[in-house]
N, C-alpha and C positions, 0 to 999 in steps of 0.2 A: 423257181427262185433259189439262189444260192446264198443270199445274204452277204455277199462279198462284192467289192467293187475296186477298180483301180483308183488309187488315190493320187498318183502322179504320172507324168509322162515326160519323155525326153524333150528338151527344148530344141527346136529345129536349128540346125547348123547354118551359119551365115557364110561359110567358107566358099561357097560356090558363086558369090557375086563377082561381077566383072572388076578387073583391076583398074579400069579407067575411071571408076567412080571415086569421088573424093572421100577423105576420112570422115567428113561431117555426114555424108550420105550413109556411109557404113554404120556410123553410130546411130543414126536415125533408124536404119533397118534393124540393127541389133535391139534397140529399145522397142521397136514395134513388134519384133518377134518375141521378145521377152514378155511384153504386155499381153500379146495374144496367147502365149503359153500359160501365163498366170490366169487369164480368163478361162482357158480350157480346163486347167486344174480346178479352179473354183466351181465351174459348171459341173465337172465330173464328180467333185466331192458332194455338191448339192444333190446330184442324181443318185449318188451312192447312199446318202442319208435318206432320201425318199424311198429308194428300193428297200433299204433295211427296215424302215418304218412300215412299209407295205407288207414286207415279209413277216414282221412281228405281228401285225394286225391279222394277217391271214392265218398264222399259226394259232393265235388265240381264238379266232373264230372256229377253226377246225377242231381245236380242243373242246370248246364249248359245245359244239354239235355232237362230238363223240361222247361227252359226258352226259348230255341230255339223252342220247340214244341208249346209253348204258346206265340209266337211272337206278335200276334195281341193284346193279353191281356197285354203283357209287354209294348207295345207302349201306350195303353190306360191308364195303371197305371201310366206311366211317365207323361202323360198329366194331369191326375187327381191330382197327387202330385204337379205338377207345378202350377196348379190353386189354390190349397190350400196354397202353399208357397206365391204366389203373394197376396192372400187375407190376409194372416197373416202379411206380411210386410206392406201392405197398411193400415190395421186397426191399427197396432202398432204405426205407425208414423202419419197417417192421423188424427186419433181422437184427440190426444193431440194438434196437430197444429190447426185444425179447431175449436176446443172447447176452445182454450186458452183464449178467451175474457171473459169467464165466470168463470175462475179459481180464487180462493182466496188463499192467503198465508196460512191461518189457516185451512180452510175447504177443500181445494183442488177442485176436480171436483164434479159436480152433479152426483148422482148415475146413472141416466139415460144415461149419456154420455158414460158409459162403455158398454151399451147393445150391440152395433154392434160388438165390439171386442169379447165379450163372446158368441155372436151368432156364429161367425166364429170359436171360440174355440170349441163349442159344435158340430158343423158340422164336424170339423177335427177329433175329437175323435170318433164320430159315424162312419166316414169313416174308421178310423183305425180298429175299431171293425169289420166292414163289410169285409174289406180286410183280416184280420186275420182269419175270419170264413170261407171265401169262396175262397181265392186265392189258385189255384191248384199248384203253384210253391213253396209255403213255405215248408221248411223242419222241422222247429221247432215245438215242441209239448210241450208247457208249462203246468205245473199243474196250478190249479186255484190260489194257493198261489203265485207261481212264477210270474204268469201273473199280478196279482194285485200289487206285489212288484215293477214291472217295469212300469205298466200302471199308477197307481195313482201318484207316485213321478214325472212323466213326466209333470204333470199339472204345477208344480213349474217352470220348465224350459220354458214352453210355455208362461206363463204370465210374465216371467222375463223381456223380451225385451220391453213389453208394459209398465210395471210399471216403468222401467228406463226412458222411454220417458216421461211419465207423471210427474216423479220427476223433470225433467229438466224444464218443464213448471211451476210447482209449485214454484220452486226456483226463476224463472224469475218473477213471480207475486209478489214477496216480494220487492216492489219498495223502501221501506224505509230502506232496509238493503244493504249497499255496499258489504258486505260479500256474501250475497245471490246472488247478481248480478254477482259477480266475479265467484262464484261457478257455476252458471248457464252457464256461458261461457265455463268453463272448462268441465263441465258435457256434454255439447252439443258437444264440440270438441272430447272428448274421445268416446262418443257414435257414432259420425259420423265415426271416424277412426276405432274403434274396432268392431262396430256392423254393421253399414250400409255398409262400404267398406270391413272391415275385414271378416265378416261372410256372409252378404247377397250378396256380389259381388264376392270376391275372393274364399271363402270357398264353396259357392254355385256352382261356376264354376267347382271346383274340384269334388264336390259331384255329379254333373250331369254327370261326366265322368265315374262314377262307374256304371257298367252295371247291377249290382244286385239291385240298388236303396237303399241299406241299409244305406249308408252314407247320402243320401238325406232325407231319412225318419228320421234319427237322427237329421238332421238340422231342421226339422219341429216338432221335439220332439215326434215322434211316436216310443217310446223306445221299447215297447213290440213287435211291428211289426218288427223293425230293428233287434232285438235279435233273430228272427225266421229265419234269412237268414244267410247262411255261407258266410264268407268274403274271397275272393281270396287274395293272397299275395299282388297283386297290389292295393287293396283297403284298406289294413290295415293301411298304412301311412295316407291316407285320413281320416280314422276314428279317428286316433289320433289327426290330425290337427283340425278336427271339435270340439272335446272336449277341446283341449288346447286353441283354439281361444275364446271359450266361457269363460273359466276360466280367462285367462290373458288379453283378449281384452275387456271383458265386466264386468264380475262379480266383480273382485277385484277392478278395478278403480272406478266403480260406487258405490260399497259398501263403499269405503273409502270416497268419496266425499259426499255421502248422509249422512254418519255418521257425517262429519264435519258440514253439514247443521243442523242436529239435535242438535249438541253441541253448535254451535255459533250463530244460527239464531232462530230456533223455532222447537218445537216438533210437527210435523205434523204426524197424525196417518197413513196416506197413505204412507208417507216417511218411517216411521218405518216398515211398512209391506214390502215396497220395499227392504229395507236393509236385512230383514229376508229372503226374497225370493232369493236375490242375494247370500247370504252366503250359504243357503241350496243348491241352484242350482250349486254353485261353487264346493262344496264337491261332489255332484252327478256327475258332469262332470269329475272330476278327477278320481273318482271311475270307471266310465264307460271306461275312456281311459286306465286305468291300467289293469282292470280285464276282459275286454271283450274278450271272446274266439273267435278264428276264426271260430269255428264250431258252427252252429246254436244250440241254447239251446233246448235240448231234441230231437235232430235229430237222425234219423236212416237211414241206407243204404237201398235203395230200393232192394228187392230180385231180 
């Protein structure tokens, strides 16, 4: 199966009919030929839809059998992803909280404060590459260009939760500005509701119920890896929720409040970077929610 089909065909020409026939007959022949062409196109489109549906069903069945055959690995992979998720959440929130005493309104954090987070970030991305290279249950087969177009932009999504948390602490450090203090409270409230509760509690619970792990991988921003897994119908709604929660629960509220900080309080370079990351991450999350196919990218049915 290739999952593709011809959706149109050329309409047969009527120029070869005898000149002795009347114009009325020619019109009837043209109409008959056009009607026949439309029926052919409709039939081929229906066949294409059926073939794609059968292709998708076969892929999902192949994936289910592979995952059942590799049950031990699937359990190990879930534990590995869970450990990376806990590390991601812990550093995203823990570093800004424990390093808050050394933060300044103008300069933000010391550069060395960010090292633990970027250490976890590097480990997570190396694990993603290792799983992509050696996981026997993956169906996707991305080209180098397609892989990089998914792998590199996922960096923005990964650091977004961390930069938003640091932005709250930076705003709170501006003691001389009542506007900054009020913004810090609102930023903290929307972050807690939209990120901590909305994504890291509610959405993570839904994602953990996805037996393919694709939605959980997306939550940890392993985008290339998640795209290599076919999504069952039961998991497609969860995929949509994961992306929508990021856009409307985190990216948009935080970008608006951080922009207000830059306008009315102070232009902090780290805050500017956080706004840019939030906007880019928001567009990417929307794109992923809308355009993600249920079929793994580059997948082929096992003979």
